[in-house]
N, C-alpha and C positions, 0 to 999 in steps of 0.2 A: 504494500500500500504506500503510495507516494504521500510524503508529509512535507517535503521541501522542494522548492523550485528555484533553480539558479538561471538567471537570464544574462545573456550577452547583451551589449548595448548596440553596437554598430551593425546595421543591416538586419537586426532583429526588432529593435524598437525605433531607433532613428535611421532614416534612409542615408545611404552613402553613395558617392560616386568614386569608387576606389581608384580608377585611373586618373582622376582629376589632377592630382599633384604632379604626376609624371608628365601629363599633357602641358601643364602650366610651365614646366621647366624645359621643354623641348627647345625653345628659342634660346636657352642659355647653355645648350650643349649636353643636356641630359640624354644619355643613350641607353640607360638601363641601370638596374640596381647593382652596384658593386658590393663585394663582401664588406668593404670598409664602411659604406653608407648603411648597409643593412645592420651591421654591428652598432653603428651610431644610433640608428632608429630604435633598435631593441634596447639599448642601454638607456635611451631617453624614456622609453615606455616603462622601464623599471624604476624611473626616478633617480637614476644614478648620475645623471647630468642635469644641471639646471637649464632653464629655457634660454638664458643669455648665452651660456657656453654652447648649448646645442646650436643656436643660430650662428654663433661665431664659427663653429666647425663646419656647418653647412655652407657658410659664406666662403670658406676656403676652397670648396669644390666648385662654387659658382660665383666667382669674384665680380662678375658684371651685373649680378642681380642685387637690387637693394634689399636691405633687411626687411622693410615693409613688404616688398614683393615676395620674399621668401616666406614670410609669415602668412600672407594671403594664399600663396600656393599650397602651403602646408595645410591650411584650414579648408581648402577648396573641396576636399573629400566629403565634408559634412554638409548634408542637405537638410530636409525638413524632419520634424518629429510629429507625425500625424496625431491629431487630438484623439482619434478613436483608440489608438494604442495606449495613450496615456490614461484615458478613461477606463479602458480594459484593465490596466494595472491597478488603478484605484478601486475598481469593483472587486477585483481579486483580493486585494488587501482587506476590503470591508467584509468580504465573506469569511475571512479569517480561518479558512480551511487548510491553508498551507503557509509555511514560513517562507518568505520571499527574499531572495538574494540577488544583487547585481554583481556580476563578475566581468569586468571590462578591461581589455588591453587598451589603455589610453594614456594621455600625457597632459601636462599642465596647459599647454597652448590650446589643445583641442577642447578641454573642459571649460576653459575661460571663454573660448569662442561660443560654445554651446550655451553657456549662461547668458552671454550677450545676445545671441541670436534668438533664443526662445524666451528670454526674460527670466528674472529671478523667481517670479511667482510660479511659472510653469516648471522651472527647474526644481524648486522646492517641493512642488506637488509630486514630481517624478521621484525625487530622493525619498520623500516621506512615505511613498507607497511600499518601500522595502523595509524589511526588518534589519537587514545588514547590507551595506553598500561598499563594495570593494572595487577600487580603481588600481590598476597595476602599478602606476607610478607612486602611489601612496604606500603600497605594501612591499615594493621591491621585488616583485615576481611577475611573470607573465605567462599566459597560455602559449603553447600547449605543454609547458613544463609540468611534470607530475606534481612538483612541490606545491604549486598554487592550489591544486584541487585538494591535496592532502592538508594544506593549511586551512582551507575553508571547512573541510570535514572535521578536523581536530578542534579548531577554535569554537565550533558550534555544536560539537558532539553529535554529528549527523551520521546516520547509517547510510552507506552508499546505495544500498538497494531501496531505500526510502527517499532517495534524492533524484530529481529529474533536472537535466541540464539542456538548455536550448542555445545553440550557437550555429552560425551560418558556415563556419569553417570546419571541414571534415577532420583536419588534423587536431582540432581542439576537442571535438566530440569523441574521436577515437582515443585520445589520451585519457579523457574522463571515463570512458567506457571500460578501459583497461583496469580501472580501479573499482569497477563494479557499479558505477553510477549509471542510471538509466539516461539515455540521451535522445535528442531529436536534432539531427543535422538539417536545419531549416533550409530549404531551397529557395533562394531569393528570386522573386519574380513569379514563382509558381505556388508558393505557400506564404502564409502570414501568421504571425504570432497569435492573432485573434482565433486561430484554429486550435489553440493549445489544448483545450479540454478533450478534443477528439484524439489527441496523441498520448494522453496520460494513461 
């Protein structure tokens, strides 16, 4: 019996345009994700690098792009947060049938942008729908590393078999499933989190 539901944020609740940042950087010589950039992005998502240092290091790769442009390009991935999904979360919280968690790979610049784009009232409604709210850059871990799921299970004394995890990335749901967590690898564009109850 499912007692706990863990939600991803991007492309599960908020819509994303994942190639947008790469598109925005093409004019500045971006040809693909290098191991060095990938390491930097992952380190930033773990909160191991501050936003200022992150932008400094990205600037070294793209010296002709202004800092403001780099910030805009970085945030271009973030689209809208449909009201029906927010209301769905709030209704789920009010029903009080499940303990609700957010577990998102994200970073300081993205969260600050989301707060600004949707407004603090909606952001607080979003955050308050969850019993626990985990952002990768605040806890120093990121998906799909097993340690992040183990951390959530241990911190909250959750049984994996009583826990359901929704994420759009297969590598993330596979990693969680390996620990015994029930998963839904949501297919973006074909499925919506609003269908959650039919998947439990």
